[in-house]
N, C-alpha and C positions, 0 to 999 in steps of 0.2 A: 958757125954763126956766132958773132960776138954781140954783147949788149948794144954796142954802138950801131950795129948794122940794121937793127929793127926800127921801123918808123912807128907811128902811132898805133896802127892796127895792120897786121900782116898775116897771111896764111903761112904756116910753118912747113908744109909739104903738100903735095897733091893729095886729093881726096883718096882715101884708101881704107882697107879693112884692118882692124887691129888683129895682129897675129901673135903679139907677145906684149905683156904688160908686167913690169917689175917694179918693186919698191925696195929701197935699201935705206936703213937708218945707220948713220955713223955717229959715234960719240967722241967728243974731244975733251980737252982740258976743262976742268971745272964743271963737268956734266953737260957741256954744250952738246946739243943734238942737231943733226942735219939730216933731212929727209930728201932722198933722190928718187925720181920717178923716171922710168924708161918706157917708152912706147915704140913698138915696131909696127909700121904700117906697110901694107902691101898694095901697090897700085893694081886695080882690077884689070887694066888694059895691058900692062907690060909685065906683070908679076914681079916687078922689081920692088925691093924692100928698102925702107928708110928708117933708121933709128933716130929718135929724138930724145935727148936726155935733159931733164929739168932738175936743177940743183936748188937747194934751199926752199923746198916745197912747203907751203902753209895753206891751211883752210881747204884741204883736198876733199872734194865732194863728188860722189857718183849719183847719177839720176836714180831715184826710186829705191826700192828695197833690193832689187836685183837688176843686173845689167847683162844682157845676152851678148853684146858686142857682135851682133850679126849684120849690122848695117854699116854703110859707108860713113867715115869720119873725116871731117875737115877741121883741123885744129887751127885756131886763130889766136895770135898773141897781141895783147894790147899793152902798150908802153905806159906804165903807171909810175915810173920813176920820179916824176914831178909832183907826185901827191904827198911826198914826205914820209912814206912808210919805210922805216928803217930796214934795210936789208932785202926789200922786195922791189922788183923792177917790172914784173909782168903779171898780167891776169890772162890766163889761158882758158879758153872754152872750146867746145865743139860746136861749130856754127850750125850744123845740120840737125842733130838729134839731142844736143846738149847732154851727152852721156857723162861728161866730166867737166869740172870747173875747179880751178885752183889758182893760187898766187905762187910766184917763184922768184928767186934771185937771178938766175941765169938760164939760158937755153943754148944747147948745142945740137945742131942737126948734123948727123954723121954721114949723111948721104946714102947712096945705094949700097946695100950690104949683100945683095945676092948676085 
């Protein structure tokens, strides 16, 4: 999925359970830092898994002091590119339980991985 393919607000994948969550920070020239977040969701009906990779993550917040990740998640991306926030194109939230919320530069849905 490219930045151009998302409309104002769009679900990123079917509702699913979080089976993997990963963060990676890369450092570039001049101390530039880039945070990448990967979430793997499993569809409860088909057991198929989808990886979603978010690049340039900022303002990452999880709900509450602890997150059990035992409930279904429906990630929604809102196009914020017109707001003039340099390097940030999307606001991503969990529409059901709001377990996570963040801004990011780009989103890549890697499709079914199982």
